C-alpha positions, 0 to 999 in steps of 0.5 A: 816275128822270129828272125831266121838266118836267110830271111830279109832284112826290114829294108828288104821288105814291104811294111804297112805304113803311111808317108807324110809328104812335104806338101802336107799330103798323107799317103798310106799303103805298103811301104819299102825303104832304102836308107843307103839312096833315102828313097821310100816306095809305095805300092799304089793303085798305078803301080810302084811310086818312088819318093826321095827324102826331099818330098817326105817329111817323114814316114812310119811303117808297121814293122814285124821284124822288130814288131811295132811302129818305126817313124823315120824323118827326113832331116838335114844332115852332111853325110859325105860333104859339107853341104847338108841334104835331107837324110832318112833317120829313124827316131829311137828317143825324143827328149827335150835335152837330147834326141837318138837316132839311128841308121841301119845298114847291112854290113858282111860278118866274116866267120870261119866256116868249120868241118863239123866233127869236135876235134877238127875245129882245134886243128887249123888246117881242117877249117873251111872257108871264111864265110860271109853272114850279113848282119843288120848294124846301125849307126847312132846320132844324137840331135842336141841343141838343133845339131845332128852329131854322129855317135862314135860308139865309144863309151867316153864319147857318150860320157862326155856327150852327157857329162853334166849328169855323167856320174847318174849316167855311169851308175845307171849303165853299171847297174843295168848292165847296159851296152853303150853301142847296142840300139836297145841299151842306147835308147835306154841311157839317152831316155834315162838322161832326158828324165834327169834333165827334167 
């Protein structure tokens, strides 16, 4: 499905999916998730049911926005305090040595609005007001040795995390022209690292 300007983001629409509850029950239906509040809603026969990350082990959705099945796990993590609470993370790639997780959020990207005619763009006096465009962004996390660590999205930090295979990783990134802070590229880099470790 093509994403057009003004369209809702994945967390704002309903998806076909299933919930694996912490008590072992499996529920299926139409789901909507909110990573900011760590809740999942399900359209049930009695109306809309709401579940928090403490009551869910994981949930899966069929996402037409990205295409394919996306899986989110409830894992203990200290978001803003030293106290760990269950938080939803999307699983991007799972490996013996390193697992890549992410959390999406909506950010506003400010752009200068133009007046519309060729030369007018060059004249700073003719520019329109700043316009805010909503954009989907991601925070990435690595799960390694049972610990979840937020990724700074700096290349040197990624290389340090994969230090024992750093030369191979640098070559792989360069050869494939990958970005260290892009969702799909970071997934490929992490999967390659895990393959090197087999």
